[in-house]
N, C-alpha and C positions, 0 to 999 in steps of 0.2 A: 374532771372541770366545767362538767355540766355541757361538752363541746358535743352538735351531731356528728355523729360517723359521715354524714354527707359536707359538714364544713369541711372535715378534715381532707377528703379527698379531693375538692373543688382546686380545681385549678387556679395557681394566684393569677395578679394584673401580671407580671412580669411573663409568666409561662403563657400565658393569653396571644400576647402581643409576640412571640417567638414564632407563636405557630402560625398568626396568623404572615407573619414574615416568611413564614416557612412554606405556605401555599400560596405567595403572592413569586416568591424564588421557582415554584413547580410552575407556576405559569408561563414564565419568562424563557425554563428550559424546554418545554413541552414546543413551544414559539418556535424557538431555535436547532430543537431536534425535527420538527416537522419540515423545515428547509434542510436544514443538515442531517439527516438520519443518520451518518457513520460517526456522528462527533460522542466522543468519550466524556467524562469531567475536566479531563484538562483541556482538551481542545473549547470546551465551552468557555473552562474561565479566560484563553486567553482572546476567545469569540469576545466577549463582554467588557475586556478590559481595551478591547480596540475602539469600544463604544466609548469610555467613558466611566463605565461600573467597575467597580474596587471589589472584586467578591475572592474570598478562597476558597480554595478548593476541594479543601476538606471541606464546608459545608456545601457546594454544589455535592460534592459525594456523599455526604448524607442525604441529602435530601433526597437525591434519585434513588438511594436506599429506602429511604421511608416509605415513598409514594410509586415504589417497584418501578420506575421510570428506567429506561434501557435503549443501548444505542442500536440499533440496523445491522451492526457492524457484528455478526456471530463470529463464536468463536469454533476456530477452524477446526473442523471434524476430524480426526486421525483416520487414514483409510485402514482396513481389515489388515490382520495380522501385526504382528509384535516389530517393537524398534528396539533394538540392542542398546544398554548404556551407552557402550564406546561409541558410536554413531550422534548421540543426542547432541553433541556440542563440537564442533569444528571451528579453527582461531580463524579471527580475520585476518585476513592475505593484503588486502588493499590500504591500510593506512599507512597515509603518504608515498603512496604509489604515483609512479610518473608514466602516463601510460603513451606509445609512441606509436599506435596506428591499431586497425581496425584488427578484431579477432583476439585479441589479449583478456579482456574481463567482461563477460558477459551478467548483466542481472536479472531475476526475474521474482517476482512477486504476482500477488492475487488480489483483486479487486470484485466487487459485490456491484451488478447493478439492478438495483431495485424497482421492481414491479407492481403491478395493482398487484397480481398474484406469486408471491414467493420473490426469491433472486435469481439472475443469472448471474455465473462467476467466470470470470476472464483470468487465463493464469497469461502474463506476457515476457518475455524473452526480449531485452535491447541489449545492445551492443555499445559500451556508455563512452566511448572513444567519435560516435558518430552517430550518438542520440539515437541511430535507427532501429525500428520496431523489425528485428529479423524472425519472429515467430511468437505464435500465441493461437489461442485455443480455449473453448467454449465451453460450459459443461453448466448441468441443474446441480450439480451435488459437488461436494470439495474433496474428493477421493482424488489420491495422489495421480492417476492414471491421468489426467487429464493435462497437469504438470508436465508429463514425459512425453506426452504428446506436442506440448508446446517447443520443448530442447529440440524433438525431434525435426519439428518443420524449419527450425534454425539452424540446426545443422546440415539440411537437404540443403538449404540457401545458400550458407556460406559455404559446402564444400566439405564439409566433416573434417575442421579442421583441430590439430592435437594441440595439448597443453594450453587450453583457455581457461582462464580460473573462473568457477561458478558462484557467482554472490548473491545467498541468500538472507532472507531470515531463517530464523528458528522453528518454523512453523513443522506442526505432523507431516505435512507433506513434505516435508526437502531432509526431515531426517527421520524416517524409515527405509526398513532393511530395502524394499525393492526400489525407490528412487535414489538413495546414494549408491547398490547397486549399480544402478543405469549409470552417475557417473563415473564409476571407476573404472566399468568397461568399457567406457568410448575416451577416455584417458584426462576428462576434466580432471583441474584444485577445486576440493570443495575449499568455499571459504564462505563466513557466515556473521552476518551482526553481531552485534553486543544486543544483550536483554535491556528493551527499554530505550535502545538508541537508534531512531529511525532517519539519523543523519546518516548513518553506515549504508544505505539505499535510497540515498536522498534523490537519484536519477529517476530510477523508477517511480519514483513517490510525487515527485514532480512531471511525471508523465500520466499518473493517473488521474492528477489534479485537473490535467489540463485537457483530458477525454472528459471527465466528468463536467467541466463547466462551458466546455468549445463545443462537445459532441449531445452527451447524454441528458444534461439536462435542458441545454441549448432546442434539443427537438423532443425534449418531453416523450422518453422511454417509455411504453405503458406493457407490452405484451411481447414474448420471445420471439414472435416474428417481427416487431420493431428492432431487436436486438439484430438478426439475422441476415435483413433487409439492409440495415444500416450503417451495424459497427464495421464491418469488413471495408468500407470503404472508405470509411477517414482510417481505419486503421494501415493498409494499403496502398492508399491513394491519397489520403487530406495530407493527412502525419507525414509521412514518408518522401512524398512530392508535392505539394504546395505549402504545407507551414514554414515559415521561415524560423530562425533561431537564434536571437542575436547573440547566443553561444557560439556559435558555426560562423559568426560575421554575418549574417542575414541570408543562409544558404538553406537548402533545404536539407534532412541527413541525409536523400537521397544524392544531391549535387556535391554535399562535401565528401562522403566516401567516393566520389568517380573522382572529384579531385586531387584527395589523397593517394588514390590508387597509381595516378598518374605521376607520383614524386617517388624519388627515391627512398627509400627507409632514412638514410640520414639525413635527406629534407625537410622530413615530416615532423609537425608542430610538435612540441611536447605540451601532453595534457599532466597538469599537475592535479590531481582529486581533492578538489577545496573542502576546505571544512573538515578532514580527516588528518592534516598533520600530525605529529608529533607521537 
């Protein structure tokens, strides 16, 4: 047809416009990740929607893949050792659950703290009834060991209660043989969130949001020394003893805990786990 090979391969005008749009979207995503490094494509979509920009989540994921843009929320690396198939999944025991006091349900999870060089990882255990942080541990790696350490702190602070429901996601730290064995040895009932359902662990996710915005970002953590110096004060003093919670009647977690313990079990408020009924 007397058409040059270069003409055949030349991008069409429509393709060129699409490439320009993808480059613009790339800049928007990078600016957003610079402020919120843990955002994935779903959260980016919701963030842009709040700003009045309607963008399909599939397009965001495609652009991120095309330009190799990654969230700093790394995949949790499994600990050394095997995971038995029968231990990988445990049922969610807390759907529609009603809490009538402390030490009935403990929720735990891991979050990262981005530093100038690498990350620090924080494992936290929270009593869902009182919203009190009862155990935590820091690490520079994602081994299951520091998750066990946070549980040991929680057990010691609460007097080693029996029959507590331990609720987590399905991360490898919580499904490995060593961690599951630890829970069973100490009489915990194991509960896990469903796949891709963050609402199943909403209380601790809400805490992590508070931690990041009111402490880590506000105080500009840069080094591990910053973490070691500042974080314990926020966890052990500010959050538990000073910060008021609207869901607790504008009391601190410690105040609420002390108030509850003065009541007879039958007099204590019943907490329905919001968002999990059915």
